[in-house]
PyMOL commands that place a pseudoatom at each C-alpha (Angstrom):
pseudoatom trace, name=CA, resn=MET, resi=1, chain=A, elem=C, hetatm=0, pos=[-5.610, -2.276, 19.257]
pseudoatom trace, name=CA, resn=HIS, resi=2, chain=A, elem=C, hetatm=0, pos=[-2.355, -1.253, 17.558]
pseudoatom trace, name=CA, resn=PHE, resi=3, chain=A, elem=C, hetatm=0, pos=[-2.040, -0.137, 13.964]
pseudoatom trace, name=CA, resn=LYS, resi=4, chain=A, elem=C, hetatm=0, pos=[0.571, 0.126, 11.234]
pseudoatom trace, name=CA, resn=LEU, resi=5, chain=A, elem=C, hetatm=0, pos=[0.444, 2.405, 8.220]
pseudoatom trace, name=CA, resn=ILE, resi=6, chain=A, elem=C, hetatm=0, pos=[1.403, 0.683, 4.997]
pseudoatom trace, name=CA, resn=ILE, resi=7, chain=A, elem=C, hetatm=0, pos=[2.460, 3.105, 2.295]
pseudoatom trace, name=CA, resn=ALA, resi=8, chain=A, elem=C, hetatm=0, pos=[2.683, 1.694, -1.218]
pseudoatom trace, name=CA, resn=LEU, resi=9, chain=A, elem=C, hetatm=0, pos=[3.886, 3.576, -4.286]
pseudoatom trace, name=CA, resn=VAL, resi=10, chain=A, elem=C, hetatm=0, pos=[2.590, 1.864, -7.419]
pseudoatom trace, name=CA, resn=GLU, resi=11, chain=A, elem=C, hetatm=0, pos=[2.019, 2.521, -11.102]
pseudoatom trace, name=CA, resn=ASP, resi=12, chain=A, elem=C, hetatm=0, pos=[-1.527, 3.723, -11.642]
pseudoatom trace, name=CA, resn=THR, resi=13, chain=A, elem=C, hetatm=0, pos=[-2.228, 0.717, -13.871]
pseudoatom trace, name=CA, resn=THR, resi=14, chain=A, elem=C, hetatm=0, pos=[-1.723, -1.681, -10.941]
pseudoatom trace, name=CA, resn=THR, resi=15, chain=A, elem=C, hetatm=0, pos=[-3.522, 0.280, -8.215]
pseudoatom trace, name=CA, resn=GLU, resi=16, chain=A, elem=C, hetatm=0, pos=[-6.761, -1.717, -8.357]
pseudoatom trace, name=CA, resn=LYS, resi=17, chain=A, elem=C, hetatm=0, pos=[-4.962, -5.077, -8.384]
pseudoatom trace, name=CA, resn=VAL, resi=18, chain=A, elem=C, hetatm=0, pos=[-2.872, -4.078, -5.342]
pseudoatom trace, name=CA, resn=LEU, resi=19, chain=A, elem=C, hetatm=0, pos=[-5.919, -2.760, -3.457]
pseudoatom trace, name=CA, resn=GLU, resi=20, chain=A, elem=C, hetatm=0, pos=[-7.871, -5.961, -4.128]
pseudoatom trace, name=CA, resn=ALA, resi=21, chain=A, elem=C, hetatm=0, pos=[-4.920, -8.014, -2.856]
pseudoatom trace, name=CA, resn=ALA, resi=22, chain=A, elem=C, hetatm=0, pos=[-4.682, -5.864, 0.282]
pseudoatom trace, name=CA, resn=ARG, resi=23, chain=A, elem=C, hetatm=0, pos=[-8.375, -6.295, 1.006]
pseudoatom trace, name=CA, resn=SER, resi=24, chain=A, elem=C, hetatm=0, pos=[-8.150, -10.071, 0.496]
pseudoatom trace, name=CA, resn=ALA, resi=25, chain=A, elem=C, hetatm=0, pos=[-5.276, -10.151, 3.012]
pseudoatom trace, name=CA, resn=GLY, resi=26, chain=A, elem=C, hetatm=0, pos=[-7.266, -8.291, 5.670]
pseudoatom trace, name=CA, resn=ALA, resi=27, chain=A, elem=C, hetatm=0, pos=[-7.088, -4.552, 4.956]
pseudoatom trace, name=CA, resn=THR, resi=28, chain=A, elem=C, hetatm=0, pos=[-10.366, -2.849, 5.794]
pseudoatom trace, name=CA, resn=GLY, resi=29, chain=A, elem=C, hetatm=0, pos=[-9.893, 0.369, 3.836]
pseudoatom trace, name=CA, resn=SER, resi=30, chain=A, elem=C, hetatm=0, pos=[-7.481, 2.564, 1.927]
pseudoatom trace, name=CA, resn=THR, resi=31, chain=A, elem=C, hetatm=0, pos=[-6.746, 6.069, 0.736]
pseudoatom trace, name=CA, resn=VAL, resi=32, chain=A, elem=C, hetatm=0, pos=[-5.371, 6.639, -2.765]
pseudoatom trace, name=CA, resn=ILE, resi=33, chain=A, elem=C, hetatm=0, pos=[-3.430, 9.754, -3.737]
pseudoatom trace, name=CA, resn=ASN, resi=34, chain=A, elem=C, hetatm=0, pos=[-3.245, 10.022, -7.515]
pseudoatom trace, name=CA, resn=HIS, resi=35, chain=A, elem=C, hetatm=0, pos=[-0.628, 11.505, -9.822]
pseudoatom trace, name=CA, resn=ALA, resi=36, chain=A, elem=C, hetatm=0, pos=[2.488, 11.229, -7.689]
pseudoatom trace, name=CA, resn=ARG, resi=37, chain=A, elem=C, hetatm=0, pos=[5.948, 11.433, -9.253]
pseudoatom trace, name=CA, resn=GLY, resi=38, chain=A, elem=C, hetatm=0, pos=[9.196, 9.823, -8.263]
pseudoatom trace, name=CA, resn=GLU, resi=39, chain=A, elem=C, hetatm=0, pos=[12.316, 8.165, -9.506]
pseudoatom trace, name=CA, resn=GLY, resi=40, chain=A, elem=C, hetatm=0, pos=[14.471, 5.301, -8.367]
pseudoatom trace, name=CA, resn=VAL, resi=41, chain=A, elem=C, hetatm=0, pos=[18.040, 4.338, -9.169]
pseudoatom trace, name=CA, resn=ASN, resi=42, chain=A, elem=C, hetatm=0, pos=[17.628, 5.271, -12.820]
pseudoatom trace, name=CA, resn=GLN, resi=43, chain=A, elem=C, hetatm=0, pos=[16.551, 8.812, -13.625]
pseudoatom trace, name=CA, resn=SER, resi=44, chain=A, elem=C, hetatm=0, pos=[13.457, 9.373, -15.733]
pseudoatom trace, name=CA, resn=LYS, resi=45, chain=A, elem=C, hetatm=0, pos=[13.966, 9.815, -19.453]
pseudoatom trace, name=CA, resn=THR, resi=46, chain=A, elem=C, hetatm=0, pos=[13.150, 13.106, -21.098]
pseudoatom trace, name=CA, resn=PHE, resi=47, chain=A, elem=C, hetatm=0, pos=[12.150, 14.078, -24.605]
pseudoatom trace, name=CA, resn=LEU, resi=48, chain=A, elem=C, hetatm=0, pos=[12.570, 17.730, -25.620]
pseudoatom trace, name=CA, resn=GLY, resi=49, chain=A, elem=C, hetatm=0, pos=[12.641, 18.714, -21.954]
pseudoatom trace, name=CA, resn=LEU, resi=50, chain=A, elem=C, hetatm=0, pos=[9.469, 16.814, -21.051]
pseudoatom trace, name=CA, resn=THR, resi=51, chain=A, elem=C, hetatm=0, pos=[9.723, 13.981, -18.562]
pseudoatom trace, name=CA, resn=LEU, resi=52, chain=A, elem=C, hetatm=0, pos=[8.396, 10.643, -19.816]
pseudoatom trace, name=CA, resn=ASP, resi=53, chain=A, elem=C, hetatm=0, pos=[7.042, 9.218, -16.558]
pseudoatom trace, name=CA, resn=THR, resi=54, chain=A, elem=C, hetatm=0, pos=[4.265, 6.784, -15.897]
pseudoatom trace, name=CA, resn=GLN, resi=55, chain=A, elem=C, hetatm=0, pos=[1.782, 8.035, -13.339]
pseudoatom trace, name=CA, resn=ARG, resi=56, chain=A, elem=C, hetatm=0, pos=[2.114, 6.711, -9.826]
pseudoatom trace, name=CA, resn=ASP, resi=57, chain=A, elem=C, hetatm=0, pos=[-0.391, 6.380, -7.020]
pseudoatom trace, name=CA, resn=VAL, resi=58, chain=A, elem=C, hetatm=0, pos=[0.304, 6.531, -3.297]
pseudoatom trace, name=CA, resn=LEU, resi=59, chain=A, elem=C, hetatm=0, pos=[-1.764, 3.987, -1.368]
pseudoatom trace, name=CA, resn=LEU, resi=60, chain=A, elem=C, hetatm=0, pos=[-2.261, 4.485, 2.367]
pseudoatom trace, name=CA, resn=LEU, resi=61, chain=A, elem=C, hetatm=0, pos=[-3.520, 1.505, 4.330]
pseudoatom trace, name=CA, resn=LEU, resi=62, chain=A, elem=C, hetatm=0, pos=[-4.123, 1.735, 8.084]
pseudoatom trace, name=CA, resn=VAL, resi=63, chain=A, elem=C, hetatm=0, pos=[-4.033, -1.901, 9.197]
pseudoatom trace, name=CA, resn=GLU, resi=64, chain=A, elem=C, hetatm=0, pos=[-3.983, -3.874, 12.418]
pseudoatom trace, name=CA, resn=GLU, resi=65, chain=A, elem=C, hetatm=0, pos=[-0.407, -4.750, 13.383]
pseudoatom trace, name=CA, resn=HIS, resi=66, chain=A, elem=C, hetatm=0, pos=[-0.956, -8.530, 13.439]
pseudoatom trace, name=CA, resn=LEU, resi=67, chain=A, elem=C, hetatm=0, pos=[-2.103, -8.419, 9.802]
pseudoatom trace, name=CA, resn=SER, resi=68, chain=A, elem=C, hetatm=0, pos=[0.439, -5.893, 8.543]
pseudoatom trace, name=CA, resn=ARG, resi=69, chain=A, elem=C, hetatm=0, pos=[3.239, -8.222, 7.431]
pseudoatom trace, name=CA, resn=THR, resi=70, chain=A, elem=C, hetatm=0, pos=[0.835, -10.507, 5.561]
pseudoatom trace, name=CA, resn=ILE, resi=71, chain=A, elem=C, hetatm=0, pos=[-0.756, -7.537, 3.816]
pseudoatom trace, name=CA, resn=LEU, resi=72, chain=A, elem=C, hetatm=0, pos=[2.669, -6.085, 2.955]
pseudoatom trace, name=CA, resn=GLU, resi=73, chain=A, elem=C, hetatm=0, pos=[3.846, -9.361, 1.406]
pseudoatom trace, name=CA, resn=THR, resi=74, chain=A, elem=C, hetatm=0, pos=[0.548, -9.852, -0.441]
pseudoatom trace, name=CA, resn=ILE, resi=75, chain=A, elem=C, hetatm=0, pos=[0.619, -6.436, -2.098]
pseudoatom trace, name=CA, resn=SER, resi=76, chain=A, elem=C, hetatm=0, pos=[4.265, -6.937, -3.014]
pseudoatom trace, name=CA, resn=LYS, resi=77, chain=A, elem=C, hetatm=0, pos=[3.354, -10.123, -4.884]
pseudoatom trace, name=CA, resn=ALA, resi=78, chain=A, elem=C, hetatm=0, pos=[0.296, -8.551, -6.525]
pseudoatom trace, name=CA, resn=GLY, resi=79, chain=A, elem=C, hetatm=0, pos=[2.278, -5.544, -7.728]
pseudoatom trace, name=CA, resn=GLN, resi=80, chain=A, elem=C, hetatm=0, pos=[5.330, -7.655, -8.611]
pseudoatom trace, name=CA, resn=PHE, resi=81, chain=A, elem=C, hetatm=0, pos=[7.539, -5.197, -6.717]
pseudoatom trace, name=CA, resn=ASP, resi=82, chain=A, elem=C, hetatm=0, pos=[10.592, -7.480, -6.722]
pseudoatom trace, name=CA, resn=GLU, resi=83, chain=A, elem=C, hetatm=0, pos=[10.205, -8.636, -10.323]
pseudoatom trace, name=CA, resn=GLU, resi=84, chain=A, elem=C, hetatm=0, pos=[11.388, -5.506, -12.092]
pseudoatom trace, name=CA, resn=PRO, resi=85, chain=A, elem=C, hetatm=0, pos=[12.709, -2.097, -10.988]
pseudoatom trace, name=CA, resn=GLY, resi=86, chain=A, elem=C, hetatm=0, pos=[10.026, 0.569, -10.997]
pseudoatom trace, name=CA, resn=ASN, resi=87, chain=A, elem=C, hetatm=0, pos=[7.053, -1.717, -10.368]
pseudoatom trace, name=CA, resn=GLY, resi=88, chain=A, elem=C, hetatm=0, pos=[6.513, -0.351, -6.890]
pseudoatom trace, name=CA, resn=ILE, resi=89, chain=A, elem=C, hetatm=0, pos=[7.653, -0.116, -3.321]
pseudoatom trace, name=CA, resn=ALA, resi=90, chain=A, elem=C, hetatm=0, pos=[5.858, -0.536, -0.009]
pseudoatom trace, name=CA, resn=PHE, resi=91, chain=A, elem=C, hetatm=0, pos=[6.819, -0.015, 3.607]
pseudoatom trace, name=CA, resn=GLN, resi=92, chain=A, elem=C, hetatm=0, pos=[5.128, 0.175, 6.980]
pseudoatom trace, name=CA, resn=LEU, resi=93, chain=A, elem=C, hetatm=0, pos=[5.288, 2.633, 9.856]
pseudoatom trace, name=CA, resn=ASP, resi=94, chain=A, elem=C, hetatm=0, pos=[4.181, 2.303, 13.474]
pseudoatom trace, name=CA, resn=ILE, resi=95, chain=A, elem=C, hetatm=0, pos=[1.123, 4.360, 14.384]
pseudoatom trace, name=CA, resn=GLU, resi=96, chain=A, elem=C, hetatm=0, pos=[1.077, 5.756, 17.896]
pseudoatom trace, name=CA, resn=ASP, resi=97, chain=A, elem=C, hetatm=0, pos=[-2.615, 6.604, 17.957]
pseudoatom trace, name=CA, resn=ALA, resi=98, chain=A, elem=C, hetatm=0, pos=[-5.603, 6.819, 15.605]
pseudoatom trace, name=CA, resn=VAL, resi=99, chain=A, elem=C, hetatm=0, pos=[-9.142, 8.159, 15.817]
pseudoatom trace, name=CA, resn=GLY, resi=100, chain=A, elem=C, hetatm=0, pos=[-12.116, 7.637, 13.536]
pseudoatom trace, name=CA, resn=VAL, resi=101, chain=A, elem=C, hetatm=0, pos=[-11.506, 3.910, 13.174]
pseudoatom trace, name=CA, resn=SER, resi=102, chain=A, elem=C, hetatm=0, pos=[-13.985, 2.512, 15.701]
pseudoatom trace, name=CA, resn=HIS, resi=103, chain=A, elem=C, hetatm=0, pos=[-16.062, 0.869, 12.956]
pseudoatom trace, name=CA, resn=GLN, resi=104, chain=A, elem=C, hetatm=0, pos=[-12.939, -0.915, 11.685]
pseudoatom trace, name=CA, resn=ILE, resi=105, chain=A, elem=C, hetatm=0, pos=[-11.964, -2.032, 15.194]
pseudoatom trace, name=CA, resn=GLN, resi=106, chain=A, elem=C, hetatm=0, pos=[-15.236, -3.959, 15.556]
pseudoatom trace, name=CA, resn=THR, resi=107, chain=A, elem=C, hetatm=0, pos=[-14.576, -5.858, 12.338]
pseudoatom trace, name=CA, resn=LEU, resi=108, chain=A, elem=C, hetatm=0, pos=[-10.883, -6.392, 13.075]
pseudoatom trace, name=CA, resn=THR, resi=109, chain=A, elem=C, hetatm=0, pos=[-11.503, -7.685, 16.610]
pseudoatom trace, name=CA, resn=GLN, resi=110, chain=A, elem=C, hetatm=0, pos=[-13.298, -10.736, 15.240]
pseudoatom trace, name=CA, resn=VAL, resi=111, chain=A, elem=C, hetatm=0, pos=[-10.600, -11.385, 12.623]
pseudoatom trace, name=CA, resn=ILE, resi=112, chain=A, elem=C, hetatm=0, pos=[-7.733, -11.067, 15.122]
pseudoatom trace, name=CA, resn=GLU, resi=113, chain=A, elem=C, hetatm=0, pos=[-9.442, -13.340, 17.665]
pseudoatom trace, name=CA, resn=GLU, resi=114, chain=A, elem=C, hetatm=0, pos=[-9.806, -16.039, 15.005]
pseudoatom trace, name=CA, resn=GLU, resi=115, chain=A, elem=C, hetatm=0, pos=[-6.138, -15.788, 14.036]
pseudoatom trace, name=CA, resn=LEU, resi=116, chain=A, elem=C, hetatm=0, pos=[-4.842, -15.864, 17.609]
for i in range(1, 116): cmd.bond("trace and resi %d" % i, "trace and resi %d" % (i + 1))
show_as sticks, trace
zoom trace
């Protein structure tokens, strides 16, 4: 079984909505890293030297490659990534190997067989 790693950077207020969407599209688990910072095209505003940023979360989703594009598109819609700058970004990376996912492989095998 081959995997992809989907990395999504979202505002902390939309984390739960994006995770629910990912699970409904076939993701079997996630890791959330809280309190990340970043900036896009427009720099963050400051007030008296303090940055006025919203908190961001980094979502890591190890998913089966046949489900990855569907999950990526689903979380993009849920987080409204293309609606307004700063809502979020997501991308996927190829995973060469993974361990500790045997329990997920059993579940995913049934799902993939049904789709193929």
